[in-house]
C-alpha positions in Angstrom: -2.1 5.0 -32.9 -4.9 2.6 -32.0 -7.2 4.1 -34.7 -4.5 3.4 -37.4 -4.0 -0.2 -36.1 -7.8 -0.8 -36.0 -8.2 0.6 -39.6 -5.3 -1.6 -40.9 -6.8 -4.6 -39.2 -10.2 -4.0 -40.8 -8.5 -3.7 -44.2 -6.6 -7.0 -43.5 -9.7 -8.8 -42.5 -11.4 -7.8 -45.8 -8.8 -9.5 -47.8 -8.7 -13.3 -48.2 -5.3 -14.6 -46.9 -5.7 -18.4 -46.6 -2.4 -20.2 -46.2 -0.6 -20.1 -49.5 -2.9 -17.2 -50.7 -1.3 -14.3 -48.9 -0.2 -12.2 -51.9 -2.9 -9.6 -51.7 -2.6 -8.9 -47.9 1.2 -8.8 -48.3 0.9 -6.3 -51.1 -1.4 -4.1 -48.9 0.9 -4.1 -45.9 4.0 -3.5 -48.0 2.3 -0.5 -49.6 1.2 0.8 -46.2 4.8 0.7 -44.9 6.2 2.2 -48.2 3.8 5.2 -47.7 5.5 5.7 -44.3 8.9 5.8 -45.9 9.9 2.3 -44.8 11.6 0.0 -47.4 10.4 -3.6 -47.2 12.1 -6.7 -48.5 10.0 -9.5 -49.8 10.6 -13.3 -50.0 7.6 -14.8 -51.7 4.7 -13.5 -49.6 6.9 -12.9 -46.5 7.8 -9.4 -45.6 10.7 -8.0 -43.6 12.2 -4.7 -42.7 14.8 -3.2 -40.3 14.9 0.1 -38.5 16.5 3.1 -40.2 19.6 3.0 -38.0 20.4 -0.7 -38.4 23.9 -1.4 -37.0 25.4 -4.8 -38.0 27.5 -4.8 -34.8 24.4 -4.8 -32.5 22.2 -7.7 -31.6 18.8 -8.1 -33.5 15.4 -8.5 -31.9 12.8 -9.8 -34.4 9.1 -9.0 -34.2 7.3 -11.8 -36.0 3.7 -12.6 -36.7 1.9 -14.3 -39.6 -0.3 -13.0 -42.4 -2.2 -16.2 -43.2 -5.4 -17.5 -41.8 -7.2 -20.9 -41.6 -10.4 -21.3 -43.7 -13.5 -20.1 -41.9 -15.6 -22.6 -40.0 -19.2 -23.2 -41.0 -20.6 -21.5 -37.9 -20.1 -17.9 -38.9 -23.1 -15.7 -38.4 -21.7 -13.0 -40.7 -19.5 -12.9 -43.9 -16.0 -13.6 -42.6 -14.5 -11.0 -45.0 -17.2 -8.4 -44.6 -18.1 -8.4 -40.9 -20.4 -5.9 -39.2 -18.7 -2.7 -38.1 -18.6 -1.6 -34.4 -16.3 1.0 -33.0 -14.8 -1.0 -30.2 -14.5 -4.4 -31.8 -12.8 -5.7 -35.0 -14.5 -8.8 -36.3 -13.7 -11.2 -39.1 -11.5 -14.1 -40.1 -7.9 -13.6 -38.8 -8.8 -10.6 -36.7 -7.6 -12.4 -33.5 -5.2 -15.0 -35.0 -3.0 -13.3 -35.8 -4.1 -10.0 -37.4 -4.1 -8.3 -34.0 -0.4 -9.2 -33.5 0.5 -8.1 -37.0 -1.0 -4.6 -36.8 0.3 -4.1 -33.2 3.8 -5.1 -34.3 3.6 -2.9 -37.4 2.6 0.1 -35.2 5.4 -0.7 -32.7 8.0 -1.0 -35.5 6.9 2.3 -37.0 7.1 3.9 -33.5 10.7 2.8 -33.1 11.7 3.1 -36.8 13.6 6.4 -36.5 14.9 5.8 -33.0 18.4 4.6 -32.1 18.1 1.6 -29.7 20.9 -0.5 -28.1 19.9 -3.3 -30.4 18.4 -3.6 -33.9 14.7 -4.1 -34.5 13.6 -6.3 -37.4 9.9 -6.8 -38.4 9.2 -10.1 -40.1 5.7 -10.9 -41.3 5.5 -14.5 -42.4 3.1 -16.6 -44.5 2.0 -20.2 -44.4 2.2 -20.5 -40.6 -1.2 -22.2 -40.2 -0.3 -25.0 -42.6 3.4 -25.3 -41.8 4.1 -24.6 -45.5 7.6 -24.5 -47.1 7.1 -21.0 -48.3 6.7 -19.4 -44.8 9.1 -18.8 -42.0 11.3 -21.8 -43.0 12.0 -20.0 -46.2 12.1 -16.4 -44.8 14.5 -17.2 -41.9 17.3 -18.1 -44.3 17.1 -14.7 -45.9 17.3 -12.6 -42.7 20.4 -11.2 -40.9 21.4 -13.2 -37.8 18.6 -13.0 -35.3 19.5 -13.0 -31.6 16.0 -13.3 -30.1 12.4 -12.8 -31.1 8.9 -11.9 -30.0 6.4 -14.2 -31.8 3.1 -12.5 -32.1 0.1 -14.8 -31.4 -3.0 -14.2 -29.3 -1.9 -14.7 -25.7 -3.7 -11.8 -23.9 -0.2 -10.2 -23.8 1.0 -12.9 -21.5 4.4 -14.3 -22.5 4.9 -18.0 -23.3 8.5 -18.8 -22.4 8.1 -22.2 -23.9 5.7 -24.1 -26.2 5.1 -27.8 -26.5 5.9 -29.5 -29.7 3.5 -31.7 -31.7 4.2 -35.2 -33.0 1.4 -37.0 -34.8 1.9 -40.6 -35.6 -0.2 -42.8 -37.8 -0.1 -46.4 -36.6 -1.3 -49.5 -38.5 -1.7 -52.9 -36.8 -1.5 -55.8 -39.4 -3.3 -59.1 -39.0 -4.8 -61.8 -41.2 -8.3 -61.7 -42.4 -10.7 -64.7 -41.9 -14.3 -65.6 -41.4 -15.6 -64.7 -37.9 -17.8 -67.8 -37.6 -14.8 -70.1 -38.1 -12.5 -68.2 -35.8 -10.0 -67.8 -38.6 -7.3 -65.2 -39.1 -5.4 -62.9 -36.8 -7.5 -60.0 -35.5 -5.7 -56.6 -36.2 -8.0 -54.9 -33.7 -6.7 -57.1 -30.9 -3.1 -56.3 -31.9 -3.9 -52.6 -31.9 -5.6 -53.0 -28.5 -2.5 -54.6 -27.0 -0.3 -51.9 -28.5 -2.5 -49.1 -27.2 -2.5 -50.7 -23.7 1.3 -50.7 -23.8 1.4 -47.0 -24.9 -1.1 -46.0 -22.2 1.2 -47.5 -19.6 4.4 -46.1 -21.0 6.1 -43.5 -18.9 8.7 -41.2 -20.5 11.5 -41.0 -18.0 12.8 -37.5 -18.8 10.5 -35.0 -16.9 10.9 -31.3 -17.7 10.9 -28.9 -14.7 8.9 -26.5 -16.9 6.8 -28.7 -19.2 6.4 -31.8 -17.2 6.1 -35.2 -18.9 5.6 -36.0 -22.5 1.9 -36.4 -23.2 0.6 -39.2 -25.4 -3.1 -39.6 -26.4 -4.8 -42.0 -28.8 -7.2 -39.8 -30.8 -8.6 -42.0 -33.6 -9.1 -45.7 -34.4 -10.6 -47.4 -37.4 -10.9 -51.0 -38.5 -13.2 -53.5 -40.2 -15.6 -53.5 -43.2 -18.1 -56.3 -42.5 -19.5 -57.7 -39.2 -18.4 -61.3 -40.2 -14.9 -60.6 -41.4 -11.9 -60.6 -39.0 -10.1 -57.4 -40.0 -6.5 -57.6 -41.2 -5.8 -54.0 -40.6 -6.5 -51.6 -37.7 -5.4 -47.9 -38.0 -5.1 -45.6 -35.1 -3.6 -42.1 -34.5 -1.3 -40.9 -31.7 -1.2 -37.2 -30.7 2.0 -36.6 -28.7 3.1 -33.4 -27.0 6.8 -33.6 -26.4 8.9 -31.7 -23.9 12.3 -30.2 -24.6 14.2 -33.3 -23.3 13.2 -35.5 -26.2 13.5 -35.0 -30.0 10.6 -36.2 -32.1 13.0 -38.8 -33.7 13.8 -40.2 -30.3 10.2 -40.6 -29.4 9.3 -42.3 -32.7 12.2 -44.8 -32.3 11.3 -45.4 -28.6 7.7 -46.3 -29.5 8.7 -48.5 -32.4 10.6 -50.7 -30.0 7.5 -51.1 -27.7 4.7 -52.0 -30.2 4.0 -54.5 -33.0 2.1 -51.9 -35.1 3.8 -50.0 -37.9 4.4 -46.4 -37.0 4.8 -43.4 -39.3 5.2 -39.8 -38.2 3.4 -37.2 -40.2 6.2 -34.7 -39.5 9.3 -34.5 -37.3 9.7 -30.7 -37.6 7.1 -29.6 -35.1 9.6 -29.4 -32.2 9.0 -27.9 -28.8 10.7 -24.6 -27.9 12.0 -23.1 -24.7 13.8 -20.0 -23.6 15.9 -20.6 -20.5 15.4 -18.8 -17.2 17.9 -15.9 -17.0 17.7 -15.0 -20.7 17.2 -11.3 -21.3 13.8 -11.9 -22.7 12.6 -13.7 -19.6 14.2 -11.1 -17.4 12.3 -8.4 -19.3 9.0 -10.2 -18.7 9.8 -10.1 -15.0 10.8 -6.4 -15.1 7.5 -5.5 -16.9 5.4 -7.6 -14.6 4.2 -9.9 -17.5 2.8 -13.3 -16.5 4.6 -16.2 -18.1 3.4 -19.7 -19.0 4.0 -22.7 -21.2 1.9 -22.7 -24.4 0.2 -26.0 -25.4 0.1 -24.8 -29.1 2.8 -24.4 -31.7 3.8 -21.4 -33.8 6.5 -20.1 -36.0 8.7 -20.2 -33.0 9.5 -23.8 -33.8 10.9 -22.7 -37.2 13.5 -20.3 -35.8 16.8 -21.1 -34.0 16.9 -18.1 -31.6 15.4 -17.7 -28.1 12.0 -16.2 -28.1 8.8 -15.4 -26.2 5.3 -15.8 -27.7 3.2 -12.8 -26.8 0.4 -10.8 -28.5 -3.0 -9.2 -28.2 -6.2 -11.3 -28.4 -7.2 -14.6 -26.9 -6.2 -18.0 -28.1 -9.6 -19.4 -27.2 -11.1 -17.4 -30.1 -8.7 -18.8 -32.7 -10.0 -21.1 -35.5 -13.6 -20.5 -34.3 -16.6 -18.9 -35.9 -17.3 -15.1 -35.5 -13.7 -14.3 -34.7 -13.0 -10.9 -33.1 -10.6 -8.8 -31.2 -11.3 -5.7 -29.1 -9.8 -2.4 -30.1 -8.7 -1.9 -26.5 -6.7 -5.1 -26.8 -4.9 -3.6 -29.8 -4.0 -0.6 -27.7 -2.7 -2.9 -24.9 -0.7 -4.8 -27.5 1.0 -1.8 -28.9 1.7 -0.3 -25.4 2.9 -3.7 -24.2 5.3 -4.2 -27.0 6.7 -0.7 -26.7 7.2 -1.1 -22.9 8.8 -4.4 -23.4 11.3 -3.1 -26.0 12.1 -0.1 -23.9 12.9 -2.4 -20.9 14.8 -5.1 -22.9 18.5 -5.3 -22.2 20.4 -7.4 -24.8 
């Protein structure tokens, strides 16, 4: 089982699958499943399939991971699509994030394909996850049967994220009036931005999540001025905000607009946080299987689905989006065994 998963992952790594360019890797996996007698539906470069004994009257568990990768960083010491071969490690772009989850879920789905479970199993391999593209899970999810719950495959060391923080990035612009510095003319936009940033630093969001804690707000970038002797009429800065489940992104934007003079514009309002409540069958199953749970600081396709989920997969998030990406073959084995154990213990 592990040999097959490792071989498939090595094949995946050899194929370029940047976000929006997943056609070749989708073709490859679709053909691999076809050769095993599994019919696959395709929506753009997204793939999905159900078990042979799909029963519309039963709930549906979705196994989802993504086919796309980010572009390689400049620090690679080997060719990202032609990495050196070692028996116990699979190297290359996308091997850890999220190829390891993809192949482990494919193996798990094939293992259960002919079996009759008390719920339906659906495999969904999405594209454009890394760039939040419109052709990814947002498109695929509309084409699927009703999904009752999901496992989102990302590198978590097979620990289960029962919640993940959202992401809200706001571009702010403070407007002033330019003038000559020597004559103390104008209205300095930097000082307006400074006042606004001071207000934001002191702002406390009242709704505190028992699981996620407070909303986190950071100023991550600031830019102003062209010449040393000109009072700047514009100062731009960027806010990185990690919401909890008690605020919508729209609420946060409107709240901040009422506190500052600067113009605020959110880059996206769709990167919401996600949480599966205590007592849900997915959470109970993590307890039954002895799986450690946590709150993930990063987002995934979980935010694009409307069902309860846990985020869990082989590999380590600390290796994602870094040079010389890799995953250990033993981690693939643990991923497959972990998914199978979880599904066998899940009671929907």
